PDB file as gemmi writes it, atoms N, CA and C in Angstrom:
CRYST1    1.000    1.000    1.000  90.00  90.00  90.00 P 1                      
ATOM      1  N   MET A   1     -11.002 -17.800  43.885  1.00  0.00           N  
ATOM      2  CA  MET A   1     -10.917 -16.406  44.270  1.00  0.00           C  
ATOM      3  C   MET A   1     -12.276 -15.980  44.809  1.00  0.00           C  
ATOM      4  N   ALA A   2     -12.274 -15.412  45.937  1.00  0.00           N  
ATOM      5  CA  ALA A   2     -13.520 -14.985  46.577  1.00  0.00           C  
ATOM      6  C   ALA A   2     -14.022 -13.703  45.930  1.00  0.00           C  
ATOM      7  N   ALA A   3     -15.332 -13.574  45.877  1.00  0.00           N  
ATOM      8  CA  ALA A   3     -15.933 -12.364  45.324  1.00  0.00           C  
ATOM      9  C   ALA A   3     -15.711 -11.211  46.288  1.00  0.00           C  
ATOM     10  N   GLU A   4     -15.293 -10.076  45.728  1.00  0.00           N  
ATOM     11  CA  GLU A   4     -15.065  -8.902  46.558  1.00  0.00           C  
ATOM     12  C   GLU A   4     -16.067  -7.826  46.183  1.00  0.00           C  
ATOM     13  N   LYS A   5     -16.323  -6.954  47.101  1.00  0.00           N  
ATOM     14  CA  LYS A   5     -17.237  -5.854  46.851  1.00  0.00           C  
ATOM     15  C   LYS A   5     -16.578  -4.877  45.872  1.00  0.00           C  
ATOM     16  N   LEU A   6     -17.375  -4.417  44.918  1.00  0.00           N  
ATOM     17  CA  LEU A   6     -16.880  -3.464  43.928  1.00  0.00           C  
ATOM     18  C   LEU A   6     -16.809  -2.080  44.570  1.00  0.00           C  
ATOM     19  N   THR A   7     -15.597  -1.583  44.702  1.00  0.00           N  
ATOM     20  CA  THR A   7     -15.417  -0.271  45.331  1.00  0.00           C  
ATOM     21  C   THR A   7     -15.589   0.836  44.294  1.00  0.00           C  
ATOM     22  N   ARG A   8     -15.786   2.049  44.787  1.00  0.00           N  
ATOM     23  CA  ARG A   8     -15.945   3.194  43.881  1.00  0.00           C  
ATOM     24  C   ARG A   8     -14.677   3.417  43.054  1.00  0.00           C  
ATOM     25  N   GLY A   9     -13.535   3.252  43.663  1.00  0.00           N  
ATOM     26  CA  GLY A   9     -12.262   3.433  42.954  1.00  0.00           C  
ATOM     27  C   GLY A   9     -12.090   2.421  41.831  1.00  0.00           C  
ATOM     28  N   ARG A  10     -12.404   1.167  42.117  1.00  0.00           N  
ATOM     29  CA  ARG A  10     -12.281   0.112  41.093  1.00  0.00           C  
ATOM     30  C   ARG A  10     -13.293   0.336  39.975  1.00  0.00           C  
ATOM     31  N   PHE A  11     -14.518   0.740  40.335  1.00  0.00           N  
ATOM     32  CA  PHE A  11     -15.552   1.021  39.342  1.00  0.00           C  
ATOM     33  C   PHE A  11     -15.118   2.173  38.433  1.00  0.00           C  
ATOM     34  N   ALA A  12     -14.558   3.228  39.018  1.00  0.00           N  
ATOM     35  CA  ALA A  12     -14.071   4.370  38.238  1.00  0.00           C  
ATOM     36  C   ALA A  12     -12.945   3.938  37.298  1.00  0.00           C  
ATOM     37  N   GLN A  13     -12.061   3.070  37.777  1.00  0.00           N  
ATOM     38  CA  GLN A  13     -10.961   2.576  36.946  1.00  0.00           C  
ATOM     39  C   GLN A  13     -11.502   1.795  35.749  1.00  0.00           C  
ATOM     40  N   ILE A  14     -12.496   0.955  35.964  1.00  0.00           N  
ATOM     41  CA  ILE A  14     -13.101   0.174  34.875  1.00  0.00           C  
ATOM     42  C   ILE A  14     -13.754   1.104  33.856  1.00  0.00           C  
ATOM     43  N   ILE A  15     -14.497   2.095  34.315  1.00  0.00           N  
ATOM     44  CA  ILE A  15     -15.168   3.038  33.410  1.00  0.00           C  
ATOM     45  C   ILE A  15     -14.146   3.833  32.601  1.00  0.00           C  
ATOM     46  N   ILE A  16     -13.087   4.290  33.230  1.00  0.00           N  
ATOM     47  CA  ILE A  16     -12.046   5.054  32.523  1.00  0.00           C  
ATOM     48  C   ILE A  16     -11.378   4.189  31.459  1.00  0.00           C  
ATOM     49  N   MET A  17     -11.042   2.956  31.782  1.00  0.00           N  
ATOM     50  CA  MET A  17     -10.403   2.062  30.804  1.00  0.00           C  
ATOM     51  C   MET A  17     -11.341   1.766  29.631  1.00  0.00           C  
ATOM     52  N   LEU A  18     -12.610   1.506  29.914  1.00  0.00           N  
ATOM     53  CA  LEU A  18     -13.574   1.271  28.835  1.00  0.00           C  
ATOM     54  C   LEU A  18     -13.705   2.497  27.939  1.00  0.00           C  
ATOM     55  N   THR A  19     -13.733   3.678  28.531  1.00  0.00           N  
ATOM     56  CA  THR A  19     -13.820   4.915  27.754  1.00  0.00           C  
ATOM     57  C   THR A  19     -12.592   5.085  26.863  1.00  0.00           C  
ATOM     58  N   LEU A  20     -11.415   4.823  27.402  1.00  0.00           N  
ATOM     59  CA  LEU A  20     -10.186   4.917  26.603  1.00  0.00           C  
ATOM     60  C   LEU A  20     -10.194   3.924  25.446  1.00  0.00           C  
ATOM     61  N   LEU A  21     -10.591   2.694  25.705  1.00  0.00           N  
ATOM     62  CA  LEU A  21     -10.627   1.682  24.647  1.00  0.00           C  
ATOM     63  C   LEU A  21     -11.636   2.038  23.560  1.00  0.00           C  
ATOM     64  N   ILE A  22     -12.816   2.450  23.956  1.00  0.00           N  
ATOM     65  CA  ILE A  22     -13.836   2.825  22.970  1.00  0.00           C  
ATOM     66  C   ILE A  22     -13.368   4.020  22.148  1.00  0.00           C  
ATOM     67  N   THR A  23     -12.757   5.010  22.796  1.00  0.00           N  
ATOM     68  CA  THR A  23     -12.229   6.178  22.087  1.00  0.00           C  
ATOM     69  C   THR A  23     -11.144   5.770  21.095  1.00  0.00           C  
ATOM     70  N   ALA A  24     -10.252   4.885  21.499  1.00  0.00           N  
ATOM     71  CA  ALA A  24      -9.178   4.431  20.608  1.00  0.00           C  
ATOM     72  C   ALA A  24      -9.745   3.694  19.399  1.00  0.00           C  
ATOM     73  N   PHE A  25     -10.715   2.826  19.597  1.00  0.00           N  
ATOM     74  CA  PHE A  25     -11.308   2.090  18.478  1.00  0.00           C  
ATOM     75  C   PHE A  25     -12.054   3.025  17.533  1.00  0.00           C  
ATOM     76  N   ILE A  26     -12.782   3.999  18.069  1.00  0.00           N  
ATOM     77  CA  ILE A  26     -13.500   4.951  17.216  1.00  0.00           C  
ATOM     78  C   ILE A  26     -12.508   5.805  16.436  1.00  0.00           C  
ATOM     79  N   TRP A  27     -11.458   6.294  17.090  1.00  0.00           N  
ATOM     80  CA  TRP A  27     -10.453   7.107  16.400  1.00  0.00           C  
ATOM     81  C   TRP A  27      -9.782   6.319  15.280  1.00  0.00           C  
ATOM     82  N   ARG A  28      -9.429   5.066  15.555  1.00  0.00           N  
ATOM     83  CA  ARG A  28      -8.760   4.240  14.544  1.00  0.00           C  
ATOM     84  C   ARG A  28      -9.682   3.972  13.359  1.00  0.00           C  
ATOM     85  N   THR A  29     -10.952   3.771  13.645  1.00  0.00           N  
ATOM     86  CA  THR A  29     -11.913   3.540  12.573  1.00  0.00           C  
ATOM     87  C   THR A  29     -12.078   4.787  11.714  1.00  0.00           C  
ATOM     88  N   MET A  30     -12.137   5.940  12.326  1.00  0.00           N  
ATOM     89  CA  MET A  30     -12.318   7.187  11.577  1.00  0.00           C  
ATOM     90  C   MET A  30     -11.051   7.565  10.805  1.00  0.00           C  
ATOM     91  N   ALA A  31      -9.884   7.277  11.342  1.00  0.00           N  
ATOM     92  CA  ALA A  31      -8.617   7.658  10.718  1.00  0.00           C  
ATOM     93  C   ALA A  31      -8.144   6.637   9.691  1.00  0.00           C  
ATOM     94  N   TYR A  32      -8.797   5.490   9.609  1.00  0.00           N  
ATOM     95  CA  TYR A  32      -8.342   4.422   8.721  1.00  0.00           C  
ATOM     96  C   TYR A  32      -8.519   4.825   7.267  1.00  0.00           C  
ATOM     97  N   LYS A  33      -7.474   4.615   6.482  1.00  0.00           N  
ATOM     98  CA  LYS A  33      -7.542   4.848   5.049  1.00  0.00           C  
ATOM     99  C   LYS A  33      -7.167   3.554   4.354  1.00  0.00           C  
ATOM    100  N   GLU A  34      -8.052   3.118   3.498  1.00  0.00           N  
ATOM    101  CA  GLU A  34      -7.819   1.859   2.806  1.00  0.00           C  
ATOM    102  C   GLU A  34      -6.665   2.006   1.820  1.00  0.00           C  
ATOM    103  N   GLN A  35      -5.880   0.968   1.735  1.00  0.00           N  
ATOM    104  CA  GLN A  35      -4.768   0.965   0.795  1.00  0.00           C  
ATOM    105  C   GLN A  35      -5.339   1.011  -0.617  1.00  0.00           C  
ATOM    106  N   GLY A  36      -4.800   1.902  -1.432  1.00  0.00           N  
ATOM    107  CA  GLY A  36      -5.282   2.011  -2.795  1.00  0.00           C  
ATOM    108  C   GLY A  36      -4.749   0.882  -3.660  1.00  0.00           C  
ATOM    109  N   ASN A  37      -5.609   0.368  -4.507  1.00  0.00           N  
ATOM    110  CA  ASN A  37      -5.210  -0.655  -5.458  1.00  0.00           C  
ATOM    111  C   ASN A  37      -5.552  -0.170  -6.855  1.00  0.00           C  
ATOM    112  N   VAL A  38      -4.639  -0.385  -7.779  1.00  0.00           N  
ATOM    113  CA  VAL A  38      -4.809   0.052  -9.155  1.00  0.00           C  
ATOM    114  C   VAL A  38      -4.637  -1.156 -10.059  1.00  0.00           C  
ATOM    115  N   GLU A  39      -5.513  -1.268 -11.064  1.00  0.00           N  
ATOM    116  CA  GLU A  39      -5.340  -2.306 -12.083  1.00  0.00           C  
ATOM    117  C   GLU A  39      -4.957  -1.626 -13.379  1.00  0.00           C  
ATOM    118  N   CYS A  40      -3.973  -2.203 -14.042  1.00  0.00           N  
ATOM    119  CA  CYS A  40      -3.422  -1.611 -15.251  1.00  0.00           C  
ATOM    120  C   CYS A  40      -3.332  -2.703 -16.318  1.00  0.00           C  
ATOM    121  N   GLU A  41      -4.068  -2.533 -17.411  1.00  0.00           N  
ATOM    122  CA  GLU A  41      -4.045  -3.535 -18.475  1.00  0.00           C  
ATOM    123  C   GLU A  41      -3.068  -3.086 -19.558  1.00  0.00           C  
ATOM    124  N   LEU A  42      -1.991  -3.826 -19.697  1.00  0.00           N  
ATOM    125  CA  LEU A  42      -0.931  -3.477 -20.649  1.00  0.00           C  
ATOM    126  C   LEU A  42      -1.286  -3.994 -22.037  1.00  0.00           C  
ATOM    127  N   LYS A  43      -1.651  -3.083 -22.933  1.00  0.00           N  
ATOM    128  CA  LYS A  43      -1.974  -3.467 -24.315  1.00  0.00           C  
ATOM    129  C   LYS A  43      -1.431  -2.425 -25.273  1.00  0.00           C  
ATOM    130  N   PRO A  44      -0.226  -2.191 -25.496  1.00  0.00           N  
ATOM    131  CA  PRO A  44       0.994  -2.568 -24.784  1.00  0.00           C  
ATOM    132  C   PRO A  44       1.369  -1.589 -23.687  1.00  0.00           C  
ATOM    133  N   SER A  45       0.523  -0.541 -23.468  1.00  0.00           N  
ATOM    134  CA  SER A  45       0.848   0.402 -22.394  1.00  0.00           C  
ATOM    135  C   SER A  45      -0.424   0.787 -21.648  1.00  0.00           C  
ATOM    136  N   CYS A  46      -0.240   1.361 -20.486  1.00  0.00           N  
ATOM    137  CA  CYS A  46      -1.378   1.879 -19.722  1.00  0.00           C  
ATOM    138  C   CYS A  46      -0.896   3.049 -18.874  1.00  0.00           C  
ATOM    139  N   THR A  47      -1.847   3.877 -18.490  1.00  0.00           N  
ATOM    140  CA  THR A  47      -1.549   5.041 -17.669  1.00  0.00           C  
ATOM    141  C   THR A  47      -2.488   5.043 -16.472  1.00  0.00           C  
ATOM    142  N   PHE A  48      -1.946   5.315 -15.295  1.00  0.00           N  
ATOM    143  CA  PHE A  48      -2.782   5.425 -14.100  1.00  0.00           C  
ATOM    144  C   PHE A  48      -2.306   6.615 -13.280  1.00  0.00           C  
ATOM    145  N   ASN A  49      -3.191   7.129 -12.453  1.00  0.00           N  
ATOM    146  CA  ASN A  49      -2.896   8.325 -11.659  1.00  0.00           C  
ATOM    147  C   ASN A  49      -2.693   7.965 -10.202  1.00  0.00           C  
ATOM    148  N   VAL A  50      -1.629   8.509  -9.627  1.00  0.00           N  
ATOM    149  CA  VAL A  50      -1.335   8.337  -8.212  1.00  0.00           C  
ATOM    150  C   VAL A  50      -0.906   9.692  -7.671  1.00  0.00           C  
ATOM    151  N   LYS A  51      -1.639  10.178  -6.685  1.00  0.00           N  
ATOM    152  CA  LYS A  51      -1.276  11.419  -5.996  1.00  0.00           C  
ATOM    153  C   LYS A  51      -0.971  12.555  -6.980  1.00  0.00           C  
ATOM    154  N   ASN A  52      -1.914  12.837  -7.842  1.00  0.00           N  
ATOM    155  CA  ASN A  52      -1.828  13.915  -8.833  1.00  0.00           C  
ATOM    156  C   ASN A  52      -0.685  13.743  -9.828  1.00  0.00           C  
ATOM    157  N   SER A  53      -0.160  12.538  -9.962  1.00  0.00           N  
ATOM    158  CA  SER A  53       0.871  12.254 -10.955  1.00  0.00           C  
ATOM    159  C   SER A  53       0.359  11.174 -11.895  1.00  0.00           C  
ATOM    160  N   SER A  54       0.584  11.379 -13.164  1.00  0.00           N  
ATOM    161  CA  SER A  54       0.201  10.392 -14.162  1.00  0.00           C  
ATOM    162  C   SER A  54       1.400   9.483 -14.416  1.00  0.00           C  
ATOM    163  N   ILE A  55       1.196   8.182 -14.236  1.00  0.00           N  
ATOM    164  CA  ILE A  55       2.287   7.219 -14.393  1.00  0.00           C  
ATOM    165  C   ILE A  55       1.992   6.347 -15.600  1.00  0.00           C  
ATOM    166  N   ASN A  56       2.967   6.237 -16.476  1.00  0.00           N  
ATOM    167  CA  ASN A  56       2.817   5.441 -17.684  1.00  0.00           C  
ATOM    168  C   ASN A  56       3.637   4.160 -17.550  1.00  0.00           C  
ATOM    169  N   ALA A  57       3.020   3.040 -17.897  1.00  0.00           N  
ATOM    170  CA  ALA A  57       3.712   1.750 -17.888  1.00  0.00           C  
ATOM    171  C   ALA A  57       3.661   1.181 -19.299  1.00  0.00           C  
ATOM    172  N   VAL A  58       4.799   0.694 -19.780  1.00  0.00           N  
ATOM    173  CA  VAL A  58       4.907   0.196 -21.151  1.00  0.00           C  
ATOM    174  C   VAL A  58       5.530  -1.188 -21.126  1.00  0.00           C  
ATOM    175  N   LEU A  59       4.983  -2.072 -21.938  1.00  0.00           N  
ATOM    176  CA  LEU A  59       5.539  -3.409 -22.094  1.00  0.00           C  
ATOM    177  C   LEU A  59       6.451  -3.387 -23.313  1.00  0.00           C  
ATOM    178  N   GLU A  60       7.758  -3.574 -23.086  1.00  0.00           N  
ATOM    179  CA  GLU A  60       8.751  -3.570 -24.162  1.00  0.00           C  
ATOM    180  C   GLU A  60       9.390  -4.945 -24.235  1.00  0.00           C  
ATOM    181  N   GLY A  61       8.862  -5.795 -25.094  1.00  0.00           N  
ATOM    182  CA  GLY A  61       9.372  -7.167 -25.194  1.00  0.00           C  
ATOM    183  C   GLY A  61       9.082  -7.930 -23.921  1.00  0.00           C  
ATOM    184  N   SER A  62      10.134  -8.362 -23.244  1.00  0.00           N  
ATOM    185  CA  SER A  62       9.958  -9.088 -21.979  1.00  0.00           C  
ATOM    186  C   SER A  62      10.259  -8.192 -20.778  1.00  0.00           C  
ATOM    187  N   LYS A  63      10.178  -6.869 -20.990  1.00  0.00           N  
ATOM    188  CA  LYS A  63      10.443  -5.912 -19.919  1.00  0.00           C  
ATOM    189  C   LYS A  63       9.235  -5.018 -19.705  1.00  0.00           C  
ATOM    190  N   LEU A  64       8.952  -4.752 -18.442  1.00  0.00           N  
ATOM    191  CA  LEU A  64       7.938  -3.774 -18.077  1.00  0.00           C  
ATOM    192  C   LEU A  64       8.675  -2.518 -17.632  1.00  0.00           C  
ATOM    193  N   VAL A  65       8.375  -1.394 -18.268  1.00  0.00           N  
ATOM    194  CA  VAL A  65       9.010  -0.123 -17.929  1.00  0.00           C  
ATOM    195  C   VAL A  65       7.941   0.788 -17.329  1.00  0.00           C  
ATOM    196  N   VAL A  66       8.169   1.226 -16.089  1.00  0.00           N  
ATOM    197  CA  VAL A  66       7.221   2.079 -15.371  1.00  0.00           C  
ATOM    198  C   VAL A  66       7.900   3.408 -15.081  1.00  0.00           C  
ATOM    199  N   GLU A  67       7.259   4.506 -15.533  1.00  0.00           N  
ATOM    200  CA  GLU A  67       7.804   5.843 -15.263  1.00  0.00           C  
ATOM    201  C   GLU A  67       7.775   6.128 -13.770  1.00  0.00           C  
ATOM    202  N   LYS A  68       8.784   6.847 -13.298  1.00  0.00           N  
ATOM    203  CA  LYS A  68       8.804   7.265 -11.893  1.00  0.00           C  
ATOM    204  C   LYS A  68       7.992   8.550 -11.750  1.00  0.00           C  
ATOM    205  N   PRO A  69       7.086   8.605 -10.766  1.00  0.00           N  
ATOM    206  CA  PRO A  69       6.376   9.865 -10.518  1.00  0.00           C  
ATOM    207  C   PRO A  69       7.284  10.845  -9.782  1.00  0.00           C  
ATOM    208  N   THR A  70       6.853  12.091  -9.713  1.00  0.00           N  
ATOM    209  CA  THR A  70       7.634  13.078  -8.970  1.00  0.00           C  
ATOM    210  C   THR A  70       7.549  12.763  -7.484  1.00  0.00           C  
ATOM    211  N   GLY A  71       8.622  12.960  -6.783  1.00  0.00           N  
ATOM    212  CA  GLY A  71       8.670  12.661  -5.354  1.00  0.00           C  
ATOM    213  C   GLY A  71       9.552  11.459  -5.084  1.00  0.00           C  
ATOM    214  N   ASN A  72       9.513  11.003  -3.862  1.00  0.00           N  
ATOM    215  CA  ASN A  72      10.360   9.899  -3.412  1.00  0.00           C  
ATOM    216  C   ASN A  72       9.532   8.621  -3.351  1.00  0.00           C  
ATOM    217  N   TRP A  73       9.534   7.852  -4.432  1.00  0.00           N  
ATOM    218  CA  TRP A  73       8.731   6.637  -4.549  1.00  0.00           C  
ATOM    219  C   TRP A  73       9.626   5.421  -4.712  1.00  0.00           C  
ATOM    220  N   GLN A  74       9.075   4.271  -4.365  1.00  0.00           N  
ATOM    221  CA  GLN A  74       9.805   3.013  -4.498  1.00  0.00           C  
ATOM    222  C   GLN A  74       8.851   1.968  -5.071  1.00  0.00           C  
ATOM    223  N   LEU A  75       9.329   1.174  -6.015  1.00  0.00           N  
ATOM    224  CA  LEU A  75       8.547   0.088  -6.609  1.00  0.00           C  
ATOM    225  C   LEU A  75       9.180  -1.226  -6.190  1.00  0.00           C  
ATOM    226  N   THR A  76       8.384  -2.103  -5.586  1.00  0.00           N  
ATOM    227  CA  THR A  76       8.900  -3.385  -5.106  1.00  0.00           C  
ATOM    228  C   THR A  76       7.958  -4.508  -5.508  1.00  0.00           C  
ATOM    229  N   SER A  77       8.467  -5.722  -5.378  1.00  0.00           N  
ATOM    230  CA  SER A  77       7.677  -6.915  -5.655  1.00  0.00           C  
ATOM    231  C   SER A  77       7.892  -7.921  -4.540  1.00  0.00           C  
ATOM    232  N   GLU A  78       6.812  -8.598  -4.144  1.00  0.00           N  
ATOM    233  CA  GLU A  78       6.939  -9.651  -3.139  1.00  0.00           C  
ATOM    234  C   GLU A  78       7.489 -10.928  -3.761  1.00  0.00           C  
ATOM    235  N   ASN A  79       7.416 -11.028  -5.078  1.00  0.00           N  
ATOM    236  CA  ASN A  79       7.931 -12.186  -5.799  1.00  0.00           C  
ATOM    237  C   ASN A  79       9.450 -12.044  -5.918  1.00  0.00           C  
ATOM    238  N   SER A  80      10.176 -12.963  -5.317  1.00  0.00           N  
ATOM    239  CA  SER A  80      11.642 -12.870  -5.316  1.00  0.00           C  
ATOM    240  C   SER A  80      12.244 -13.117  -6.701  1.00  0.00           C  
ATOM    241  N   GLN A  81      11.475 -13.695  -7.618  1.00  0.00           N  
ATOM    242  CA  GLN A  81      11.985 -13.953  -8.967  1.00  0.00           C  
ATOM    243  C   GLN A  81      11.960 -12.699  -9.836  1.00  0.00           C  
ATOM    244  N   LEU A  82      11.128 -11.733  -9.467  1.00  0.00           N  
ATOM    245  CA  LEU A  82      11.070 -10.487 -10.226  1.00  0.00           C  
ATOM    246  C   LEU A  82      12.093  -9.500  -9.681  1.00  0.00           C  
ATOM    247  N   LYS A  83      12.920  -8.992 -10.542  1.00  0.00           N  
ATOM    248  CA  LYS A  83      13.922  -8.005 -10.151  1.00  0.00           C  
ATOM    249  C   LYS A  83      13.492  -6.641 -10.672  1.00  0.00           C  
ATOM    250  N   VAL A  84      13.323  -5.704  -9.758  1.00  0.00           N  
ATOM    251  CA  VAL A  84      12.957  -4.337 -10.125  1.00  0.00           C  
ATOM    252  C   VAL A  84      14.234  -3.511 -10.165  1.00  0.00           C  
ATOM    253  N   GLU A  85      14.571  -3.035 -11.362  1.00  0.00           N  
ATOM    254  CA  GLU A  85      15.792  -2.250 -11.549  1.00  0.00           C  
ATOM    255  C   GLU A  85      15.417  -0.774 -11.629  1.00  0.00           C  
ATOM    256  N   SER A  86      16.025   0.029 -10.785  1.00  0.00           N  
ATOM    257  CA  SER A  86      15.714   1.449 -10.725  1.00  0.00           C  
ATOM    258  C   SER A  86      16.655   2.232 -11.636  1.00  0.00           C  
ATOM    259  N   LYS A  87      16.080   2.939 -12.588  1.00  0.00           N  
ATOM    260  CA  LYS A  87      16.835   3.837 -13.467  1.00  0.00           C  
ATOM    261  C   LYS A  87      16.571   5.271 -13.011  1.00  0.00           C  
ATOM    262  N   GLU A  88      17.119   6.237 -13.737  1.00  0.00           N  
ATOM    263  CA  GLU A  88      16.957   7.633 -13.334  1.00  0.00           C  
ATOM    264  C   GLU A  88      15.498   8.088 -13.413  1.00  0.00           C  
ATOM    265  N   LYS A  89      14.799   7.751 -14.509  1.00  0.00           N  
ATOM    266  CA  LYS A  89      13.428   8.231 -14.696  1.00  0.00           C  
ATOM    267  C   LYS A  89      12.398   7.116 -14.750  1.00  0.00           C  
ATOM    268  N   SER A  90      12.831   5.873 -14.539  1.00  0.00           N  
ATOM    269  CA  SER A  90      11.879   4.764 -14.627  1.00  0.00           C  
ATOM    270  C   SER A  90      12.367   3.561 -13.833  1.00  0.00           C  
ATOM    271  N   TRP A  91      11.458   2.602 -13.683  1.00  0.00           N  
ATOM    272  CA  TRP A  91      11.801   1.293 -13.132  1.00  0.00           C  
ATOM    273  C   TRP A  91      11.637   0.281 -14.249  1.00  0.00           C  
ATOM    274  N   GLU A  92      12.510  -0.716 -14.276  1.00  0.00           N  
ATOM    275  CA  GLU A  92      12.402  -1.782 -15.269  1.00  0.00           C  
ATOM    276  C   GLU A  92      12.276  -3.114 -14.551  1.00  0.00           C  
ATOM    277  N   VAL A  93      11.295  -3.905 -14.996  1.00  0.00           N  
ATOM    278  CA  VAL A  93      11.062  -5.221 -14.412  1.00  0.00           C  
ATOM    279  C   VAL A  93      11.187  -6.247 -15.523  1.00  0.00           C  
ATOM    280  N   GLU A  94      12.112  -7.178 -15.362  1.00  0.00           N  
ATOM    281  CA  GLU A  94      12.304  -8.259 -16.331  1.00  0.00           C  
ATOM    282  C   GLU A  94      11.245  -9.321 -16.074  1.00  0.00           C  
ATOM    283  N   LEU A  95      10.445  -9.619 -17.106  1.00  0.00           N  
ATOM    284  CA  LEU A  95       9.358 -10.590 -16.968  1.00  0.00           C  
ATOM    285  C   LEU A  95       9.808 -11.954 -17.463  1.00  0.00           C  
ATOM    286  N   SER A  96       9.609 -12.962 -16.643  1.00  0.00           N  
ATOM    287  CA  SER A  96      10.000 -14.318 -17.033  1.00  0.00           C  
ATOM    288  C   SER A  96       8.851 -15.065 -17.692  1.00  0.00           C  
ATOM    289  N   SER A  97       7.616 -14.618 -17.464  1.00  0.00           N  
ATOM    290  CA  SER A  97       6.453 -15.277 -18.071  1.00  0.00           C  
ATOM    291  C   SER A  97       5.400 -14.227 -18.399  1.00  0.00           C  
ATOM    292  N   LYS A  98       4.382 -14.641 -19.112  1.00  0.00           N  
ATOM    293  CA  LYS A  98       3.308 -13.731 -19.520  1.00  0.00           C  
ATOM    294  C   LYS A  98       2.135 -13.782 -18.543  1.00  0.00           C  
ATOM    295  N   GLU A  99       2.434 -13.927 -17.256  1.00  0.00           N  
ATOM    296  CA  GLU A  99       1.391 -13.949 -16.236  1.00  0.00           C  
ATOM    297  C   GLU A  99       1.215 -12.549 -15.658  1.00  0.00           C  
ATOM    298  N   ASP A 100       0.004 -12.292 -15.131  1.00  0.00           N  
ATOM    299  CA  ASP A 100      -0.245 -11.019 -14.454  1.00  0.00           C  
ATOM    300  C   ASP A 100       0.708 -10.885 -13.274  1.00  0.00           C  
ATOM    301  N   LEU A 101       1.093  -9.663 -12.960  1.00  0.00           N  
ATOM    302  CA  LEU A 101       1.988  -9.471 -11.831  1.00  0.00           C  
ATOM    303  C   LEU A 101       1.509  -8.327 -10.957  1.00  0.00           C  
ATOM    304  N   GLU A 102       1.834  -8.435  -9.680  1.00  0.00           N  
ATOM    305  CA  GLU A 102       1.461  -7.407  -8.716  1.00  0.00           C  
ATOM    306  C   GLU A 102       2.724  -6.780  -8.140  1.00  0.00           C  
ATOM    307  N   LEU A 103       2.759  -5.457  -8.183  1.00  0.00           N  
ATOM    308  CA  LEU A 103       3.879  -4.705  -7.632  1.00  0.00           C  
ATOM    309  C   LEU A 103       3.339  -3.725  -6.591  1.00  0.00           C  
ATOM    310  N   THR A 104       4.218  -3.277  -5.724  1.00  0.00           N  
ATOM    311  CA  THR A 104       3.838  -2.328  -4.682  1.00  0.00           C  
ATOM    312  C   THR A 104       4.554  -1.015  -4.925  1.00  0.00           C  
ATOM    313  N   LEU A 105       3.775   0.052  -5.013  1.00  0.00           N  
ATOM    314  CA  LEU A 105       4.300   1.397  -5.205  1.00  0.00           C  
ATOM    315  C   LEU A 105       4.162   2.123  -3.876  1.00  0.00           C  
ATOM    316  N   GLN A 106       5.293   2.590  -3.331  1.00  0.00           N  
ATOM    317  CA  GLN A 106       5.279   3.176  -1.993  1.00  0.00           C  
ATOM    318  C   GLN A 106       5.847   4.586  -2.020  1.00  0.00           C  
ATOM    319  N   ASP A 107       5.078   5.516  -1.440  1.00  0.00           N  
ATOM    320  CA  ASP A 107       5.543   6.889  -1.263  1.00  0.00           C  
ATOM    321  C   ASP A 107       6.344   6.925   0.033  1.00  0.00           C  
ATOM    322  N   LEU A 108       7.646   7.105  -0.063  1.00  0.00           N  
ATOM    323  CA  LEU A 108       8.510   7.047   1.111  1.00  0.00           C  
ATOM    324  C   LEU A 108       8.352   8.264   2.018  1.00  0.00           C  
ATOM    325  N   GLU A 109       7.830   9.371   1.486  1.00  0.00           N  
ATOM    326  CA  GLU A 109       7.650  10.570   2.303  1.00  0.00           C  
ATOM    327  C   GLU A 109       6.422  10.463   3.198  1.00  0.00           C  
ATOM    328  N   GLU A 110       5.346   9.850   2.701  1.00  0.00           N  
ATOM    329  CA  GLU A 110       4.097   9.782   3.454  1.00  0.00           C  
ATOM    330  C   GLU A 110       3.740   8.367   3.885  1.00  0.00           C  
ATOM    331  N   ALA A 111       4.586   7.410   3.599  1.00  0.00           N  
ATOM    332  CA  ALA A 111       4.337   6.004   3.921  1.00  0.00           C  
ATOM    333  C   ALA A 111       3.028   5.520   3.306  1.00  0.00           C  
ATOM    334  N   LYS A 112       2.702   6.041   2.125  1.00  0.00           N  
ATOM    335  CA  LYS A 112       1.492   5.627   1.426  1.00  0.00           C  
ATOM    336  C   LYS A 112       1.842   4.470   0.500  1.00  0.00           C  
ATOM    337  N   ILE A 113       1.044   3.401   0.573  1.00  0.00           N  
ATOM    338  CA  ILE A 113       1.318   2.203  -0.216  1.00  0.00           C  
ATOM    339  C   ILE A 113       0.168   1.965  -1.183  1.00  0.00           C  
ATOM    340  N   ILE A 114       0.506   1.712  -2.439  1.00  0.00           N  
ATOM    341  CA  ILE A 114      -0.483   1.433  -3.465  1.00  0.00           C  
ATOM    342  C   ILE A 114      -0.106   0.126  -4.145  1.00  0.00           C  
ATOM    343  N   GLY A 115      -1.038  -0.780  -4.218  1.00  0.00           N  
ATOM    344  CA  GLY A 115      -0.820  -2.030  -4.934  1.00  0.00           C  
ATOM    345  C   GLY A 115      -1.192  -1.836  -6.394  1.00  0.00           C  
ATOM    346  N   VAL A 116      -0.328  -2.241  -7.297  1.00  0.00           N  
ATOM    347  CA  VAL A 116      -0.591  -2.108  -8.728  1.00  0.00           C  
ATOM    348  C   VAL A 116      -0.579  -3.499  -9.342  1.00  0.00           C  
ATOM    349  N   LYS A 117      -1.685  -3.865  -9.991  1.00  0.00           N  
ATOM    350  CA  LYS A 117      -1.771  -5.160 -10.661  1.00  0.00           C  
ATOM    351  C   LYS A 117      -1.694  -4.910 -12.156  1.00  0.00           C  
ATOM    352  N   PHE A 118      -0.673  -5.475 -12.779  1.00  0.00           N  
ATOM    353  CA  PHE A 118      -0.487  -5.338 -14.218  1.00  0.00           C  
ATOM    354  C   PHE A 118      -1.028  -6.588 -14.896  1.00  0.00           C  
ATOM    355  N   ARG A 119      -1.975  -6.390 -15.810  1.00  0.00           N  
ATOM    356  CA  ARG A 119      -2.532  -7.505 -16.589  1.00  0.00           C  
ATOM    357  C   ARG A 119      -1.824  -7.539 -17.935  1.00  0.00           C  
ATOM    358  N   LEU A 120      -1.218  -8.662 -18.236  1.00  0.00           N  
ATOM    359  CA  LEU A 120      -0.464  -8.795 -19.487  1.00  0.00           C  
ATOM    360  C   LEU A 120      -1.322  -9.376 -20.585  1.00  0.00           C  
TER     361      LEU A 120                                                      
END                                                                             
């Protein structure tokens, strides 16, 4: 490809694109909010705060019972062996072993995701 003379129009296009890209990266950096992570040590219960709600988690035998906060929340696990059962006022997770587990608490109204690590 032969070298061509840089025209004013092409130069303006390059400057505008660079300005847009820099603005987008700065905006994304300023608007970024780190995902919250909570650690909860079950001995036999623990309490943690999420979005002005106090959530209590209790270890009952081989079951983990987590209170539902006010609002539209969902508790999930990436581990397919863990089944999260939703009750009216709580979630119940049947534990197959005494290993630490990580669950994801998601606010469905604001798309806010919080990772919760339960230490057994």
